[in-house]
C-alpha positions in Angstrom: 20.1 85.3 -4.7 18.6 83.9 -1.5 21.7 84.6 0.8 23.3 88.0 0.8 26.9 87.4 -0.2 28.4 90.9 -0.5 31.2 89.8 -3.0 28.8 87.9 -5.1 26.3 90.7 -5.0 28.9 93.3 -6.2 29.9 91.0 -9.1 26.2 90.4 -10.2 25.3 94.1 -9.9 28.4 95.2 -11.7 27.6 92.9 -14.6 24.0 94.1 -14.8 24.9 97.8 -14.7 27.5 97.2 -17.4 24.9 95.5 -19.6 22.4 98.3 -19.1 25.1 100.9 -19.9 26.0 99.0 -23.1 22.3 99.1 -24.1 22.2 102.9 -23.4 25.3 103.3 -25.5 23.7 101.4 -28.4 20.4 103.3 -28.1 22.3 106.6 -28.2 24.2 105.5 -31.3 21.0 104.6 -33.0 19.5 107.9 -32.0 22.6 110.0 -33.0 23.2 110.9 -29.3 26.2 110.6 -27.0 25.9 108.1 -24.2 27.0 110.9 -21.8 23.7 112.6 -22.6 21.8 110.0 -20.5 22.0 109.6 -16.7 21.2 106.1 -15.4 19.4 106.1 -12.1 19.3 102.8 -10.2 16.1 102.2 -8.3 16.5 99.6 -5.5 12.9 99.8 -3.9 12.3 96.7 -1.8 15.9 95.6 -1.9 18.0 96.2 1.3 20.5 99.0 1.5 23.4 96.6 0.8 22.2 96.4 -2.8 22.2 100.1 -3.2 25.7 100.3 -1.7 27.0 97.6 -4.0 25.6 99.4 -7.1 27.1 102.7 -5.9 30.5 101.0 -5.4 30.1 99.5 -8.9 30.1 103.1 -10.3 26.3 103.9 -10.2 26.4 107.3 -8.5 22.7 108.1 -9.1 20.2 106.1 -7.0 16.5 106.5 -6.6 13.7 105.5 -4.3 9.9 105.5 -4.5 9.1 105.9 -0.8 10.3 108.5 1.5 11.0 106.2 4.4 13.1 103.9 2.1 15.0 106.8 0.8 15.9 108.4 4.1 16.8 105.0 5.7 19.1 104.2 2.8 20.7 107.6 2.9 21.6 107.0 6.6 22.6 103.4 6.0 25.0 104.2 3.1 26.5 107.1 5.0 27.7 104.5 7.7 30.0 103.0 5.0 30.9 106.4 3.5 28.8 106.2 0.3 27.3 109.4 -0.9 25.3 108.9 -4.1 23.1 111.4 -5.8 19.7 110.5 -4.3 16.5 110.9 -6.4 13.0 110.9 -5.0 10.9 109.4 -7.9 7.7 108.1 -6.3 4.6 109.9 -5.3 5.3 112.4 -2.5 2.8 113.6 0.1 3.1 117.1 1.5 3.5 115.9 5.1 6.6 113.9 4.1 8.4 116.8 2.4 10.2 117.8 5.5 12.1 114.6 5.7 13.7 115.2 2.2 14.9 118.7 2.3 18.7 118.9 2.1 19.0 115.3 1.4 17.9 114.8 -2.2 19.7 115.5 -5.4 16.5 115.8 -7.3 12.8 115.3 -6.6 11.1 113.9 -9.8 7.5 113.7 -8.8 6.2 117.2 -8.2 2.6 116.8 -9.4 0.6 119.6 -7.7 1.2 123.3 -7.2 0.6 122.8 -3.4 3.4 120.2 -3.3 5.7 122.6 -5.0 4.8 125.4 -2.5 5.5 123.0 0.4 8.9 122.1 -1.0 9.7 125.8 -1.4 8.5 126.7 2.0 10.6 123.9 3.7 13.6 124.8 1.6 13.5 128.4 2.6 13.3 127.4 6.2 16.4 125.3 5.8 18.2 127.9 3.7 18.6 125.6 0.7 17.4 125.4 -2.9 15.8 122.1 -3.9 15.8 120.9 -7.5 12.6 119.5 -8.8 11.0 118.1 -11.8 7.3 118.7 -12.7 5.4 115.4 -13.4 3.3 115.5 -16.5 0.5 113.0 -17.3 0.8 112.9 -21.1 -0.9 109.5 -21.4 -4.0 110.9 -19.7 -4.4 107.7 -17.6 -6.5 108.3 -14.4 -4.1 106.1 -12.5 -1.2 108.3 -13.3 -0.3 111.5 -11.3 0.8 114.7 -12.9 -0.1 117.9 -14.5 -2.1 118.0 -17.8 0.1 119.2 -20.7 -2.4 122.0 -21.4 -1.8 123.4 -18.0 1.9 123.5 -18.1 2.5 127.1 -19.2 0.5 128.3 -16.3 2.1 125.8 -13.9 5.5 126.8 -15.0 4.9 130.5 -14.4 3.6 129.7 -10.8 6.3 127.3 -9.8 9.2 129.3 -11.3 8.1 132.3 -9.1 8.6 130.3 -6.0 11.7 130.9 -3.9 13.5 127.8 -2.6 12.9 125.5 -5.6 14.6 125.2 -9.0 12.6 123.7 -11.8 15.1 121.6 -13.7 12.7 119.8 -16.2 9.9 117.3 -16.5 9.2 113.7 -15.6 6.6 111.3 -17.1 5.6 107.7 -17.2 4.3 105.6 -20.1 1.5 103.2 -19.6 2.7 100.0 -17.9 1.2 97.7 -20.5 1.9 99.2 -23.8 3.2 98.6 -27.3 6.4 100.3 -28.5 4.4 102.7 -30.5 2.2 103.8 -27.6 5.2 104.3 -25.3 7.1 106.3 -27.9 4.1 108.5 -28.6 3.9 109.4 -24.9 7.7 110.1 -24.7 7.7 112.1 -28.0 4.9 114.2 -26.8 6.7 114.8 -23.5 9.9 115.7 -25.3 8.0 118.2 -27.5 6.5 119.9 -24.3 9.9 119.9 -22.6 11.6 121.4 -25.6 9.0 124.1 -25.9 9.1 125.0 -22.2 12.9 124.9 -22.2 13.0 127.4 -25.1 10.9 129.8 -23.0 12.8 129.4 -19.8 14.8 132.2 -18.3 17.9 130.1 -18.4 17.5 127.1 -20.7 20.8 125.6 -19.4 19.2 125.0 -16.0 16.0 123.4 -17.5 17.9 120.4 -18.8 16.3 117.2 -17.3 13.8 115.0 -19.0 13.2 112.0 -16.8 11.3 109.1 -18.6 11.8 105.5 -19.2 12.1 102.4 -16.9 13.5 98.9 -17.3 10.8 97.9 -19.8 10.8 100.9 -22.0 14.0 103.0 -21.4 15.2 102.2 -25.0 12.2 103.9 -26.4 12.6 106.9 -24.0 16.3 107.4 -25.0 15.2 107.3 -28.7 12.7 110.1 -27.9 15.1 112.4 -26.0 15.2 111.2 -22.3 18.1 112.6 -20.3 17.5 110.5 -17.2 16.1 107.0 -17.0 14.9 105.2 -13.9 15.9 101.4 -13.9 15.2 99.0 -11.2 14.5 95.4 -12.3 17.2 95.3 -15.0 19.8 96.1 -12.4 18.5 94.8 -9.0 16.4 91.9 -10.2 12.7 90.9 -9.9 11.2 92.5 -6.8 8.3 90.0 -6.5 10.8 87.0 -6.6 13.0 88.6 -4.0 10.1 89.3 -1.6 8.9 85.6 -2.0 12.3 84.4 -1.1 12.6 86.7 1.9 
């Protein structure tokens, strides 16, 4: 889509969102789950704010971004047209960028160190808000992946749950980018087992209710293994590389 035609954009994104939702519903039926158990997060990344607005207007109320500057810019841009989606920060977050997110995000998925959790807590207290977060777990063990080691999670949970200003709502993980179905499902299954165990020990299990895993290429496997939130970009907004080459 080389030229940005708003009406055409809305139509295309509506059709793609509907197709993804149909896939989610089928995956849930196959897994004996209700489609309402799974929240679809649309991740627009390099695409301009009009794409995010069109997706929101097509009924996608949860939107995510990988970079702080993209998220904050799109928050402001969508507010100019009256759109107020639930914004998710899903990418790597540096401590010096936390201040730009407090009070603006629905959920931060990528808390991968105790120091980052402490910074979010400190900034949240200064702004008199509670910030919902997920703890990122590196179940695959890949060096290129961020996140806590599964064996550290009991200690990490105790430390982060003791912080004022943050609420730990669950876990996030990523499967290896190049993987077979079996490899992805193994990562997702192990993460679910960890999530289920930590949830059973939580002070209020009803508030530890988010398991964020699965992207365009593997969300079907994630749903089968218990994901409550999936992060989908390409299947909704299109190929990022092709878009950048055209623009």
